[in-house]
N, C-alpha and C positions, 0 to 999 in steps of 0.2 A: 406565479407566475409562469407563463410558459415561455421556455426555455428556446431558445435559438438556435443553440450552440451547447454538445456536451463538449468541455474538452479533458484528457487526462493528462495527469502531469505525473513525473515520479518515475518509480524503477520496476524490477520485476515483479512487486506486488502486485501490479494491474496489466504487465503484458501478459500477449498468447501464447509463447515459449514454452513455458513449461507447461503448466495445465494441457495444453496441441498434447507434447510427447507423454505426458503422465495416461492420456486417453489413449494415444497408440499404445503405449504398454500394453493396455488392458485390451487392447482391441475393439475398444466401444464405436462404434458408427456414427459421429460427430463431426460439427464444423470443426475446421481449424483455429476459427478464431473464437474461442472460449477462456480468456482471459478476465479476470471482473470486470473492467470495464468493459471491454466486448461483450459481456453478460448483462452488465446494468444497460447499456444502450438496447441491447436486443435480444432474450431469452432464445437459448437451444432448448425446445418442448422437448424432444429424445431426452437428452439427459437429466432435464430437470422439468417434469410436468407439472406439478405443483405451483411454480412459479410463470406457467404461461401467464402473459400479459400483466405482468408486472415487470414492465421493461419501461424505459423512457419512449421509445420510439411506438409504444402503443399509448403511451400518454399523452405525448406530443408528437402526434405523427409527422409532421415536417422538420422536426429537428434534426442538424448536421451531428456529426460526428467525427473528434479529431484527437486522436490517439498518436500524443507527443511524450509516452512514457519510452526509456529504454531500458538494457539491462544494465548493469553495475551503475545505473548512477546514484550520483551523493549533492550534497546541497551546494559544494564547491562550482561543480559541474551547472547545476541550473540557473546558477547565479551570473553566469557569463554570457556576455551579449549576443553571442550564435544560439545558446538555445534560447534564451529569451524572447528575441526576434519573431519567433513562429507564432506568436501571443499576438500580435499587433493586429494582424488585420484582423483580430476577433473584437479590437478594442470599443466596438460601439454595438454591439449585439450581448444580447439576455444569456449568459453562461450560464451552465453549472459546471463548477470546478471539481475533479477530486483529485488530490494530493495525497502521493505515499512519497515519502522521504525520510533518509533519516538509517535508516537503516546498513546501508554499506557503510554511513560516516561513523557510525556505532563497529561495524565488522573491522574497517580497517584500524581503527582505534584499540581494539582487542590484539588482534594481529603485530603491535607497534608494539604497546607496553604491557609491560609486566601486569599479572593480576594484582600484587602487590605494593605497585606505585599508585597507590592512593593517589595522593597530590597530581602527580602527571593526567590519570584518568581524569580526574576531577575538571582540569585545564582543559583537557581535549574535547571535554563533554561541554564545557560551557562554550567553546568557538564555535562546535554542532548549533547549540542553542542560537547564536547570535546571527550563524548565518541562515538558520529557519526561520527565524524572526524576519528576515531580512528579505527573504524571498518572497514570505507569505504577503510580504507590505508591496514588495514588488509587483505580484501578480494580481495584488489587488488595483493598485496604482495602472496598471496596464489594459487588465478588464475590468473596469469600475462597477461595472451592470451585472456583477455574479453574484453567483453561490456558490461558497468555497467550503467542500467537507476537506477537512484536514483529519488523516488517518493515523491513530498510533501504529507500531511497528509491533509486530508478533515476537513473540517468545519460543523460539522451537524445540526448547530446555526446559519449557511450565516449569520454570523459577530453580533449578536442579544447576543452572551454569554447565551442563552437561549434553552433548549436543547427539541425536542419535548414530551418528557415524563421527568418524575422523577428521571431518573438513576443517576445521580449526587446530588440528589437535588432538595431546590428552588430557591436557591442562582445564581446569573449573573457570567456563566465563565467568566473569564482575555485571553477572547480570541486573546487580542493583544501578546501576548507571545506565541499562535501559529501559527502566520503571522512574528514572528522574528524565531520563528525553522523555517519555510518556506523559510524566506530569506536565514538563513544559509545554509539550503539543498542548493540552488539557488547557493552560492556562493561559497562551495563544488564542486560542478560540474563543475565549470569552474575551480578551480585551481587541481583540479584532474584528469580531462581530462573525465569526465563522462557525461553520456548523461542526460539530465534532464525531466522528465516528472511530467508536474504539474499538478498533478487531482485538487489540493486547488480550481483552476480558475476553472478549466473545473466543479469541481462539484457543486459551486455558484450558489443558486438560487433553488437549488433541496434537500435544507433539509428544515429546519424549515419556510423559506420565501416561499417555493414552490408553496402556492397556492392550488393545489388541488393533487387528491390522485397517479395521473398518473405522475406527473412529480415528485415525490419524490423516489429516487434512495438510501434509508436507509431501512433497516427491522422497520417495524411499528413498534413491539414491542421491538425492542432494534438497535435505531437510533445513536447506533456509530459503527453498523456493514452493509455493504453494502448488499441492495438485490443484486438478480440474475441479476437485470436492471445496479443495484447499480456495481457488478462485471463485466460488459460488459463493462461499459461506461470506469471503471480503465483499462481494456484492450485497449478500443479503443486509450486513450491517448499514450495506449505505442505504437500502432502499427502507431499512428502517431509520435510519438517522433522518431520510427525506418525507418520511411519513404514508410509505407505499402499505 
């Protein structure tokens, strides 16, 4: 299918801000728009010469790009009429949609509920599942001629529950609930005929357990956000899911 529009929906896994600040910190000479969605649309050959030509703009020269993702987005935010109305202008177009959502929902749960309160964590996670499915159905109804890439959320703790910095305090995060959420995303892909992009599996071993700096795919000072390399790796998972 020839895509007419690429729509990026979701949170900071998708946006440019953190990858750009990471590249600036390292003194790299590159574009400012090097988030995962921007790179999927058009590669930066200075940073990633091996992926030159493997982008949507090369394969679909007339494709338009709408980056509707924003920092701190949650499923609840995105279900609002205000956030979804931007999609209506693309209702008749053949679209590719990438969706990165759920990570901030889980972080808010972990901040609000103690790790030992399994009952409350389970209930809150189920609510996220319900909203996620509602959102996916709403996207499909609004942009019916679309291919949707649903994306699992990564785990910067690499299964340990311990972030590389004290962003979430000193306790251990109940990361089994991230795994449960990702399993739900996978089931949604199957039931809703969406395409799964398993970022969680691809990023395993590149967070708290990476072993060395050059193997770390998150921003050093904000390890819940992707570095410029991490943004490219999210893009790589999307490319693989699309069969590039």
